[in-house]
MARLUM-222166 format. One record per residue (C-alpha): residue in three letters; y, z, x. Coordinates in nm, 2 decimals. Layout:
N
{site ala,{Y,Z,X}};
...
***
This chain:
503
{site unk,{0.00,0.00,0.00}};
{site unk,{0.24,0.09,0.28}};
{site unk,{0.19,-0.25,0.44}};
{site unk,{0.25,-0.42,0.11}};
{site unk,{0.58,-0.23,0.06}};
{site unk,{0.69,-0.32,0.42}};
{site unk,{0.61,-0.68,0.35}};
{site unk,{0.81,-0.69,0.03}};
{site unk,{1.09,-0.51,0.21}};
{site unk,{1.10,-0.78,0.48}};
{site unk,{1.11,-1.05,0.21}};
{site unk,{1.39,-0.87,0.04}};
{site unk,{1.58,-0.85,0.37}};
{site unk,{1.55,-1.23,0.42}};
{site unk,{1.68,-1.28,0.06}};
{site unk,{1.98,-1.06,0.12}};
{site unk,{2.07,-1.23,0.45}};
{site unk,{2.05,-1.56,0.28}};
{site unk,{2.31,-1.47,0.02}};
{site unk,{2.58,-1.54,0.29}};
{site unk,{2.49,-1.90,0.27}};
{site unk,{2.33,-1.97,-0.06}};
{site unk,{2.34,-1.86,-0.43}};
{site unk,{2.12,-1.59,-0.58}};
{site unk,{1.92,-1.85,-0.76}};
{site unk,{1.84,-2.02,-0.44}};
{site unk,{1.73,-1.69,-0.28}};
{site unk,{1.50,-1.63,-0.58}};
{site unk,{1.35,-1.97,-0.55}};
{site unk,{1.30,-1.91,-0.17}};
{site unk,{1.12,-1.58,-0.25}};
{site unk,{0.90,-1.75,-0.51}};
{site unk,{0.82,-2.03,-0.27}};
{site unk,{0.71,-1.78,-0.01}};
{site unk,{0.47,-1.63,-0.26}};
{site unk,{0.31,-1.97,-0.33}};
{site unk,{0.12,-2.10,-0.63}};
{site unk,{-0.06,-1.81,-0.80}};
{site unk,{-0.19,-1.68,-1.14}};
{site unk,{-0.15,-1.31,-1.20}};
{site unk,{-0.24,-1.30,-1.57}};
{site unk,{-0.23,-1.48,-1.90}};
{site unk,{-0.23,-1.38,-2.26}};
{site unk,{-0.39,-1.39,-2.50}};
{site unk,{-0.72,-1.40,-2.32}};
{site unk,{-0.91,-1.53,-2.62}};
{site unk,{-0.76,-1.84,-2.79}};
{site unk,{-0.82,-2.11,-3.04}};
{site unk,{-0.68,-2.47,-3.04}};
{site unk,{-0.30,-2.47,-3.06}};
{site unk,{-0.28,-2.10,-2.98}};
{site unk,{0.05,-2.03,-2.79}};
{site unk,{-0.01,-1.89,-2.45}};
{site unk,{0.19,-1.74,-2.17}};
{site unk,{0.08,-1.76,-1.81}};
{site unk,{0.24,-1.53,-1.54}};
{site unk,{0.22,-1.59,-1.17}};
{site unk,{0.43,-1.76,-0.90}};
{site unk,{0.52,-2.10,-0.77}};
{site unk,{0.52,-2.26,-1.11}};
{site unk,{0.83,-2.48,-1.04}};
{site unk,{0.59,-2.71,-0.85}};
{site unk,{0.31,-2.71,-1.12}};
{site unk,{0.21,-3.05,-1.24}};
{site unk,{-0.11,-2.99,-1.44}};
{site unk,{-0.31,-2.72,-1.61}};
{site unk,{-0.68,-2.76,-1.65}};
{site unk,{-0.86,-2.56,-1.93}};
{site unk,{-1.23,-2.48,-1.96}};
{site unk,{-1.42,-2.79,-2.05}};
{site unk,{-1.21,-3.01,-1.83}};
{site unk,{-0.92,-3.07,-2.07}};
{site unk,{-0.60,-3.14,-1.86}};
{site unk,{-0.26,-3.06,-2.00}};
{site unk,{0.07,-3.18,-1.86}};
{site unk,{0.28,-3.09,-2.16}};
{site unk,{0.39,-2.73,-2.09}};
{site unk,{0.71,-2.54,-2.05}};
{site unk,{0.80,-2.39,-1.71}};
{site unk,{1.02,-2.10,-1.83}};
{site unk,{1.07,-1.97,-1.47}};
{site unk,{0.89,-1.99,-1.14}};
{site unk,{0.67,-1.71,-1.26}};
{site unk,{0.61,-1.80,-1.62}};
{site unk,{0.46,-2.09,-1.81}};
{site unk,{0.43,-2.14,-2.19}};
{site unk,{0.16,-2.37,-2.32}};
{site unk,{-0.05,-2.42,-2.63}};
{site unk,{-0.43,-2.40,-2.58}};
{site unk,{-0.57,-2.76,-2.62}};
{site unk,{-0.88,-2.87,-2.82}};
{site unk,{-1.21,-2.90,-2.63}};
{site unk,{-1.25,-2.55,-2.49}};
{site unk,{-1.62,-2.48,-2.49}};
{site unk,{-1.77,-2.17,-2.67}};
{site unk,{-1.86,-2.01,-2.33}};
{site unk,{-1.50,-2.04,-2.21}};
{site unk,{-1.41,-2.04,-1.84}};
{site unk,{-1.12,-2.02,-1.60}};
{site unk,{-0.78,-2.19,-1.61}};
{site unk,{-0.67,-2.40,-1.31}};
{site unk,{-0.30,-2.48,-1.23}};
{site unk,{-0.24,-2.77,-0.99}};
{site unk,{0.06,-2.88,-0.79}};
{site unk,{0.12,-3.14,-0.53}};
{site unk,{0.03,-2.88,-0.27}};
{site unk,{-0.30,-2.75,-0.41}};
{site unk,{-0.44,-2.56,-0.70}};
{site unk,{-0.51,-2.20,-0.81}};
{site unk,{-0.78,-2.06,-1.04}};
{site unk,{-0.72,-1.77,-1.28}};
{site unk,{-0.88,-1.44,-1.18}};
{site unk,{-0.99,-1.37,-1.54}};
{site unk,{-1.17,-1.61,-1.77}};
{site unk,{-1.04,-1.76,-2.10}};
{site unk,{-1.27,-1.72,-2.40}};
{site unk,{-1.28,-1.91,-2.73}};
{site unk,{-1.24,-1.75,-3.07}};
{site unk,{-1.32,-1.86,-3.42}};
{site unk,{-1.18,-1.69,-3.73}};
{site unk,{-1.44,-1.58,-3.99}};
{site unk,{-1.34,-1.39,-4.31}};
{site unk,{-1.60,-1.16,-4.47}};
{site unk,{-1.40,-1.01,-4.75}};
{site unk,{-1.08,-0.90,-4.92}};
{site unk,{-0.95,-0.57,-5.07}};
{site unk,{-0.89,-0.77,-5.39}};
{site unk,{-1.17,-0.93,-5.59}};
{site unk,{-1.14,-1.25,-5.80}};
{site unk,{-0.96,-1.19,-6.13}};
{site unk,{-0.78,-0.87,-6.02}};
{site unk,{-0.41,-0.84,-6.04}};
{site unk,{-0.18,-0.85,-5.73}};
{site unk,{0.16,-0.71,-5.79}};
{site unk,{0.47,-0.78,-5.59}};
{site unk,{0.50,-0.54,-5.29}};
{site unk,{0.13,-0.47,-5.29}};
{site unk,{-0.07,-0.47,-4.97}};
{site unk,{-0.38,-0.70,-4.94}};
{site unk,{-0.63,-0.64,-4.67}};
{site unk,{-0.84,-0.92,-4.52}};
{site unk,{-1.17,-0.83,-4.34}};
{site unk,{-1.36,-1.04,-4.08}};
{site unk,{-1.36,-1.12,-3.71}};
{site unk,{-1.11,-1.29,-3.48}};
{site unk,{-0.84,-1.25,-3.75}};
{site unk,{-0.57,-1.24,-3.48}};
{site unk,{-0.57,-1.62,-3.50}};
{site unk,{-0.44,-1.62,-3.86}};
{site unk,{-0.08,-1.71,-3.83}};
{site unk,{0.03,-1.74,-4.19}};
{site unk,{-0.06,-1.67,-4.55}};
{site unk,{0.02,-1.95,-4.81}};
{site unk,{0.12,-1.84,-5.16}};
{site unk,{0.33,-1.98,-5.45}};
{site unk,{0.69,-1.87,-5.51}};
{site unk,{0.83,-1.79,-5.85}};
{site unk,{0.89,-2.16,-5.92}};
{site unk,{0.53,-2.26,-5.82}};
{site unk,{0.63,-2.41,-5.49}};
{site unk,{0.45,-2.33,-5.17}};
{site unk,{0.58,-2.03,-4.97}};
{site unk,{0.45,-1.92,-4.63}};
{site unk,{0.43,-1.56,-4.50}};
{site unk,{0.45,-1.58,-4.12}};
{site unk,{0.22,-1.36,-3.92}};
{site unk,{0.53,-1.18,-3.78}};
{site unk,{0.58,-1.04,-4.13}};
{site unk,{0.22,-0.91,-4.17}};
{site unk,{0.20,-0.53,-4.23}};
{site unk,{-0.07,-0.51,-3.97}};
{site unk,{-0.26,-0.77,-3.77}};
{site unk,{-0.58,-0.69,-3.58}};
{site unk,{-0.91,-0.85,-3.48}};
{site unk,{-1.12,-0.73,-3.77}};
{site unk,{-0.86,-0.67,-4.04}};
{site unk,{-0.51,-0.77,-4.13}};
{site unk,{-0.28,-0.66,-4.40}};
{site unk,{0.00,-0.86,-4.56}};
{site unk,{0.24,-0.77,-4.84}};
{site unk,{0.28,-0.97,-5.16}};
{site unk,{0.65,-1.07,-5.19}};
{site unk,{0.84,-0.83,-5.42}};
{site unk,{1.00,-1.07,-5.66}};
{site unk,{0.95,-1.43,-5.53}};
{site unk,{0.60,-1.47,-5.65}};
{site unk,{0.45,-1.69,-5.91}};
{site unk,{0.35,-1.52,-6.24}};
{site unk,{-0.01,-1.63,-6.30}};
{site unk,{-0.34,-1.69,-6.14}};
{site unk,{-0.38,-1.91,-5.83}};
{site unk,{-0.57,-1.93,-5.50}};
{site unk,{-0.38,-1.84,-5.18}};
{site unk,{-0.48,-1.95,-4.83}};
{site unk,{-0.50,-1.81,-4.49}};
{site unk,{-0.38,-2.04,-4.21}};
{site unk,{-0.50,-2.04,-3.85}};
{site unk,{-0.37,-2.18,-3.53}};
{site unk,{-0.66,-2.42,-3.51}};
{site unk,{-0.61,-2.57,-3.85}};
{site unk,{-0.84,-2.37,-4.07}};
{site unk,{-0.72,-2.32,-4.43}};
{site unk,{-0.93,-2.04,-4.57}};
{site unk,{-0.92,-1.98,-4.94}};
{site unk,{-0.85,-1.63,-5.08}};
{site unk,{-0.99,-1.50,-5.41}};
{site unk,{-0.81,-1.63,-5.72}};
{site unk,{-0.58,-1.34,-5.82}};
{site unk,{-0.34,-1.28,-6.11}};
{site unk,{-0.01,-1.24,-5.94}};
{site unk,{0.30,-1.08,-6.09}};
{site unk,{0.64,-0.97,-5.95}};
{site unk,{0.72,-0.60,-5.90}};
{site unk,{0.86,-0.43,-6.21}};
{site unk,{1.14,-0.28,-5.99}};
{site unk,{1.27,-0.30,-5.64}};
{site unk,{1.02,-0.05,-5.51}};
{site unk,{0.76,-0.10,-5.24}};
{site unk,{0.43,0.06,-5.15}};
{site unk,{0.39,0.24,-4.82}};
{site unk,{0.06,0.36,-4.67}};
{site unk,{0.09,0.72,-4.54}};
{site unk,{-0.19,0.85,-4.33}};
{site unk,{-0.27,1.23,-4.36}};
{site unk,{-0.51,1.36,-4.10}};
{site unk,{-0.69,1.68,-4.20}};
{site unk,{-0.92,1.72,-3.90}};
{site unk,{-0.88,1.61,-3.54}};
{site unk,{-1.14,1.64,-3.27}};
{site unk,{-0.93,1.84,-3.03}};
{site unk,{-1.19,1.84,-2.76}};
{site unk,{-1.40,1.52,-2.79}};
{site unk,{-1.56,1.56,-2.45}};
{site unk,{-1.64,1.92,-2.50}};
{site unk,{-1.77,1.87,-2.85}};
{site unk,{-1.97,1.58,-2.73}};
{site unk,{-2.11,1.25,-2.84}};
{site unk,{-2.35,1.25,-3.13}};
{site unk,{-2.72,1.21,-3.05}};
{site unk,{-2.89,1.32,-3.37}};
{site unk,{-2.71,1.65,-3.33}};
{site unk,{-2.57,1.89,-3.59}};
{site unk,{-2.23,1.97,-3.43}};
{site unk,{-2.00,1.79,-3.67}};
{site unk,{-2.05,1.99,-3.99}};
{site unk,{-1.77,2.03,-4.24}};
{site unk,{-1.76,2.26,-4.54}};
{site unk,{-1.56,2.44,-4.81}};
{site unk,{-1.34,2.72,-4.69}};
{site unk,{-1.48,3.07,-4.76}};
{site unk,{-1.81,2.94,-4.90}};
{site unk,{-2.13,3.12,-4.80}};
{site unk,{-2.35,2.93,-4.55}};
{site unk,{-2.06,2.74,-4.38}};
{site unk,{-2.04,2.95,-4.07}};
{site unk,{-2.20,2.67,-3.87}};
{site unk,{-1.92,2.43,-3.95}};
{site unk,{-1.69,2.29,-3.69}};
{site unk,{-1.42,2.33,-3.95}};
{site unk,{-1.38,2.42,-4.32}};
{site unk,{-1.12,2.29,-4.57}};
{site unk,{-0.94,2.44,-4.86}};
{site unk,{-1.05,2.34,-5.21}};
{site unk,{-0.79,2.06,-5.26}};
{site unk,{-0.90,1.88,-4.94}};
{site unk,{-1.27,1.95,-5.01}};
{site unk,{-1.23,1.79,-5.35}};
{site unk,{-1.10,1.47,-5.19}};
{site unk,{-1.41,1.46,-4.96}};
{site unk,{-1.64,1.51,-5.26}};
{site unk,{-1.47,1.30,-5.52}};
{site unk,{-1.21,1.08,-5.35}};
{site unk,{-1.17,0.84,-5.06}};
{site unk,{-1.14,0.95,-4.70}};
{site unk,{-1.18,0.79,-4.36}};
{site unk,{-1.36,0.88,-4.04}};
{site unk,{-1.23,0.73,-3.71}};
{site unk,{-1.47,0.73,-3.42}};
{site unk,{-1.53,0.61,-3.07}};
{site unk,{-1.85,0.42,-2.99}};
{site unk,{-2.02,0.56,-2.68}};
{site unk,{-2.29,0.30,-2.67}};
{site unk,{-2.34,-0.07,-2.77}};
{site unk,{-2.60,0.04,-3.02}};
{site unk,{-2.48,0.33,-3.24}};
{site unk,{-2.56,0.46,-3.59}};
{site unk,{-2.34,0.67,-3.83}};
{site unk,{-2.50,0.89,-4.09}};
{site unk,{-2.34,1.11,-4.36}};
{site unk,{-2.58,1.37,-4.48}};
{site unk,{-2.59,1.74,-4.58}};
{site unk,{-2.60,2.02,-4.32}};
{site unk,{-2.96,2.08,-4.43}};
{site unk,{-3.05,1.71,-4.37}};
{site unk,{-3.17,1.70,-4.73}};
{site unk,{-2.97,1.42,-4.89}};
{site unk,{-2.82,1.12,-4.72}};
{site unk,{-2.53,0.91,-4.85}};
{site unk,{-2.67,0.57,-4.98}};
{site unk,{-3.03,0.67,-4.93}};
{site unk,{-3.27,0.79,-4.66}};
{site unk,{-3.24,0.62,-4.32}};
{site unk,{-2.96,0.39,-4.44}};
{site unk,{-2.73,0.44,-4.15}};
{site unk,{-2.41,0.24,-4.10}};
{site unk,{-2.45,0.04,-3.77}};
{site unk,{-2.35,-0.29,-3.62}};
{site unk,{-2.68,-0.43,-3.76}};
{site unk,{-2.67,-0.26,-4.10}};
{site unk,{-2.37,-0.26,-4.34}};
{site unk,{-2.15,-0.37,-4.05}};
{site unk,{-1.88,-0.48,-4.30}};
{site unk,{-1.81,-0.11,-4.35}};
{site unk,{-1.71,-0.07,-3.98}};
{site unk,{-1.34,-0.16,-3.93}};
{site unk,{-1.21,-0.23,-3.58}};
{site unk,{-0.88,-0.05,-3.50}};
{site unk,{-0.82,-0.28,-3.21}};
{site unk,{-0.79,0.00,-2.96}};
{site unk,{-1.15,0.07,-2.88}};
{site unk,{-1.20,0.29,-3.19}};
{site unk,{-1.33,0.21,-3.54}};
{site unk,{-1.31,0.37,-3.88}};
{site unk,{-1.53,0.39,-4.19}};
{site unk,{-1.40,0.43,-4.55}};
{site unk,{-1.61,0.69,-4.74}};
{site unk,{-1.63,0.74,-5.11}};
{site unk,{-1.94,0.92,-5.23}};
{site unk,{-1.88,0.83,-5.59}};
{site unk,{-2.18,0.93,-5.79}};
{site unk,{-2.41,0.95,-5.49}};
{site unk,{-2.67,1.23,-5.51}};
{site unk,{-2.51,1.38,-5.19}};
{site unk,{-2.22,1.52,-5.40}};
{site unk,{-2.43,1.78,-5.58}};
{site unk,{-2.54,1.94,-5.26}};
{site unk,{-2.22,1.95,-5.05}};
{site unk,{-2.08,2.29,-5.17}};
{site unk,{-2.39,2.47,-5.07}};
{site unk,{-2.52,2.26,-4.78}};
{site unk,{-2.18,2.13,-4.65}};
{site unk,{-2.14,1.78,-4.50}};
{site unk,{-2.28,1.67,-4.16}};
{site unk,{-2.17,1.35,-3.97}};
{site unk,{-2.46,1.26,-3.74}};
{site unk,{-2.64,0.97,-3.60}};
{site unk,{-2.64,0.84,-3.24}};
{site unk,{-2.40,0.69,-2.98}};
{site unk,{-2.06,0.78,-3.11}};
{site unk,{-1.79,1.06,-3.11}};
{site unk,{-1.60,1.14,-3.43}};
{site unk,{-1.22,1.16,-3.35}};
{site unk,{-1.05,1.24,-3.68}};
{site unk,{-1.09,1.26,-4.06}};
{site unk,{-0.80,1.15,-4.28}};
{site unk,{-0.70,1.02,-4.62}};
{site unk,{-0.44,0.77,-4.72}};
{site unk,{-0.16,0.81,-4.98}};
{site unk,{0.01,0.51,-5.14}};
{site unk,{0.37,0.60,-5.18}};
{site unk,{0.60,0.40,-5.41}};
{site unk,{0.97,0.39,-5.33}};
{site unk,{1.28,0.18,-5.35}};
{site unk,{1.44,-0.04,-5.09}};
{site unk,{1.18,-0.31,-5.03}};
{site unk,{0.93,-0.34,-4.75}};
{site unk,{1.01,-0.19,-4.40}};
{site unk,{1.20,-0.45,-4.20}};
{site unk,{1.15,-0.50,-3.83}};
{site unk,{1.48,-0.49,-3.63}};
{site unk,{1.45,-0.63,-3.28}};
{site unk,{1.66,-0.45,-3.02}};
{site unk,{1.57,-0.67,-2.73}};
{site unk,{1.33,-0.96,-2.66}};
{site unk,{1.22,-1.10,-2.33}};
{site unk,{1.34,-1.46,-2.29}};
{site unk,{1.09,-1.52,-2.02}};
{site unk,{1.32,-1.44,-1.73}};
{site unk,{1.18,-1.08,-1.68}};
{site unk,{0.83,-1.07,-1.54}};
{site unk,{0.54,-0.84,-1.46}};
{site unk,{0.61,-0.47,-1.40}};
{site unk,{0.48,-0.34,-1.06}};
{site unk,{0.67,-0.01,-1.03}};
{site unk,{0.99,-0.21,-1.05}};
{site unk,{1.32,-0.13,-1.20}};
{site unk,{1.37,-0.45,-1.41}};
{site unk,{1.34,-0.31,-1.76}};
{site unk,{1.65,-0.08,-1.78}};
{site unk,{1.82,-0.02,-2.11}};
{site unk,{2.15,0.17,-2.17}};
{site unk,{2.44,0.26,-2.38}};
{site unk,{2.69,-0.02,-2.42}};
{site unk,{3.01,0.04,-2.22}};
{site unk,{2.88,0.35,-2.04}};
{site unk,{2.95,0.39,-1.67}};
{site unk,{2.64,0.33,-1.45}};
{site unk,{2.47,0.09,-1.69}};
{site unk,{2.56,-0.23,-1.50}};
{site unk,{2.20,-0.25,-1.37}};
{site unk,{2.06,-0.27,-1.73}};
{site unk,{1.88,-0.57,-1.86}};
{site unk,{2.03,-0.49,-2.20}};
{site unk,{2.28,-0.23,-2.34}};
{site unk,{2.31,-0.13,-2.71}};
{site unk,{2.59,0.00,-2.93}};
{site unk,{2.60,0.36,-3.02}};
{site unk,{2.40,0.33,-3.35}};
{site unk,{2.11,0.14,-3.19}};
{site unk,{2.12,0.37,-2.88}};
{site unk,{2.08,0.67,-3.11}};
{site unk,{1.76,0.51,-3.25}};
{site unk,{1.62,0.50,-2.90}};
{site unk,{1.74,0.86,-2.81}};
{site unk,{1.67,1.04,-3.14}};
{site unk,{1.46,0.82,-3.36}};
{site unk,{1.13,0.61,-3.35}};
{site unk,{1.12,0.27,-3.18}};
{site unk,{0.84,0.05,-3.05}};
{site unk,{0.76,-0.16,-2.74}};
{site unk,{0.54,-0.47,-2.74}};
{site unk,{0.39,-0.58,-2.41}};
{site unk,{0.12,-0.80,-2.25}};
{site unk,{-0.13,-0.66,-2.00}};
{site unk,{-0.28,-0.86,-1.72}};
{site unk,{-0.60,-0.66,-1.73}};
{site unk,{-0.63,-0.47,-2.06}};
{site unk,{-0.84,-0.20,-1.89}};
{site unk,{-0.61,-0.13,-1.59}};
{site unk,{-0.23,-0.09,-1.64}};
{site unk,{0.02,0.20,-1.67}};
{site unk,{0.33,0.23,-1.89}};
{site unk,{0.59,0.49,-1.79}};
{site unk,{0.92,0.58,-1.97}};
{site unk,{1.16,0.75,-1.73}};
{site unk,{1.53,0.75,-1.65}};
{site unk,{1.69,0.48,-1.44}};
{site unk,{1.73,0.74,-1.16}};
{site unk,{1.35,0.81,-1.19}};
{site unk,{1.45,1.18,-1.24}};
{site unk,{1.29,1.27,-1.57}};
{site unk,{0.97,1.12,-1.72}};
{site unk,{0.88,1.13,-2.09}};
{site unk,{0.59,1.39,-2.14}};
{site unk,{0.61,1.51,-1.78}};
{site unk,{0.57,1.38,-1.43}};
{site unk,{0.30,1.12,-1.36}};
{site unk,{0.18,1.13,-1.73}};
{site unk,{0.17,0.76,-1.78}};
{site unk,{0.02,0.59,-2.09}};
{site unk,{-0.28,0.39,-1.98}};
{site unk,{-0.63,0.29,-2.11}};
{site unk,{-0.76,0.60,-1.95}};
{site unk,{-0.48,0.84,-2.04}};
{site unk,{-0.34,0.90,-2.39}};
{site unk,{-0.51,0.57,-2.50}};
{site unk,{-0.47,0.67,-2.86}};
{site unk,{-0.10,0.59,-2.83}};
{site unk,{-0.18,0.22,-2.75}};
{site unk,{-0.17,-0.01,-3.04}};
{site unk,{-0.38,-0.33,-3.01}};
{site unk,{-0.19,-0.61,-3.19}};
{site unk,{-0.50,-0.83,-3.18}};
{site unk,{-0.32,-1.13,-3.02}};
{site unk,{-0.35,-1.02,-2.66}};
{site unk,{-0.04,-0.80,-2.68}};
{site unk,{-0.02,-0.42,-2.73}};
{site unk,{0.24,-0.17,-2.86}};
{site unk,{0.34,0.19,-2.82}};
{site unk,{0.53,0.40,-3.07}};
{site unk,{0.80,0.61,-2.90}};
{site unk,{0.98,0.92,-3.03}};
{site unk,{1.13,1.13,-2.75}};
{site unk,{1.19,1.43,-2.99}};
{site unk,{1.30,1.73,-2.79}};
{site unk,{1.16,1.59,-2.46}};
{site unk,{1.39,1.67,-2.15}};
{site unk,{1.44,1.30,-2.10}};
{site unk,{1.69,1.28,-2.39}};
{site unk,{1.95,1.49,-2.21}};
{site unk,{1.97,1.24,-1.92}};
{site unk,{1.96,0.90,-2.10}};
{site unk,{2.33,0.85,-2.16}};
{site unk,{2.41,0.89,-1.79}};
{site unk,{2.10,0.76,-1.63}};
{site unk,{1.98,0.51,-1.90}};
{site unk,{1.62,0.44,-1.99}};
{site unk,{1.37,0.27,-1.76}};
{site unk,{1.04,0.13,-1.88}};
{site unk,{0.82,0.09,-1.57}};
{site unk,{0.47,0.13,-1.45}};
{site unk,{0.22,-0.14,-1.34}};
{site unk,{0.03,-0.44,-1.46}};
{site unk,{0.22,-0.54,-1.78}};
{site unk,{0.51,-0.75,-1.90}};
{site unk,{0.75,-0.60,-2.15}};
{site unk,{0.81,-0.84,-2.44}};
{site unk,{1.01,-0.67,-2.71}};
{site unk,{1.19,-0.34,-2.82}};
{site unk,{1.22,-0.29,-3.19}};
{site unk,{1.23,-0.04,-3.48}};
{site unk,{1.18,-0.04,-3.86}};
{site unk,{1.44,0.02,-4.12}};
***
């Protein structure tokens, strides 16, 4: 590492000396030329035909051709900068995928990671044929490779085609996506909508009876967690064990439970819908809901939920965890739960939390994304660098910032909730750090970076090769330093794409 730092320092010295004779742009081009043609990363790493891609590396001003797996050669691409190319994935990529090659007059370079091919398959919807879909309502699509759905096609109030862009989806992941029916501008009557993909698929939805919202309200999903596995490693992975028992508070026989619930929560478990989020610890796992006496199993004896059995019940969160929706209904297990409590068992997984979801109706329409800053392609990969600095508009010392914000937006960053979106070169090896521009105070404490191996639950997989983090500094010591020292987003192995919040 020391040798690398010394080498970069020497290059920087050359660039600084050169400023006496040439422009800053010329110095940057000289530095890039010294690095030569190279590919650091690209995203997304799984594509379909016509999928927009970004490639990061060096020496791209000299690039003449990109060869994709299968031998397809592309010359129609955008060189955004010497370290960034934008290109659409061509047709002809084989199922097994392969590496990308970039060529110039001086040679060629092969990508360190392979590109893989996806294909969207839809397995179901939260709405069934003939049901009503009201303006503002959320509709969930289930399947695989759903990140390649880039729009939903519906009819507007006049019967003309209207398209909901993927940027406006409520959520977009690999195995499920959620979009919102337009509040008022929706046709009154039954019709078939369509899901559109980058590679030209036009997938029909169930025929639903659409109607506009009765008022200007909207529906919002609110997640309420009523049990969290505070020590997943200590409590351990399930291997036909009896550790994860849950019961009614104060009821005889529940002293074995890992936790007990008050009557109102217990009634939801018995008679309503709840969700269990878990982490697979093996490729082959089984999830079983039974009683603590192993006497009655939900959905019948030995009918475990697994990748090979009722797999449609397993929903991918896109962050290495999954969840299962549970509603016992009239299942025989309900009659035994008070006395025998509930046991989550099976093999090869660790329960992480149990929660339920409230649907809240309110005014004001759907939450709107407000973009604070977006990367135009000129800012590259973070490698413990100081590029991504953000500050208060007009404040002394913020001349180093890549962007500054007026007081109202700066207050969102300091005192509210905002989000970052980024691309990672290697999704298993990168670090994100929020600190001050003086590197003096770090959010959540020194060296406590967000990474796939540390606080991974904070990482949101957008399902398109990019990731996000929700940020709320709260009472963290960093807040007191931000006005003077601004905010720096740094770390290693990622490219910052966007800062935004919802209103």
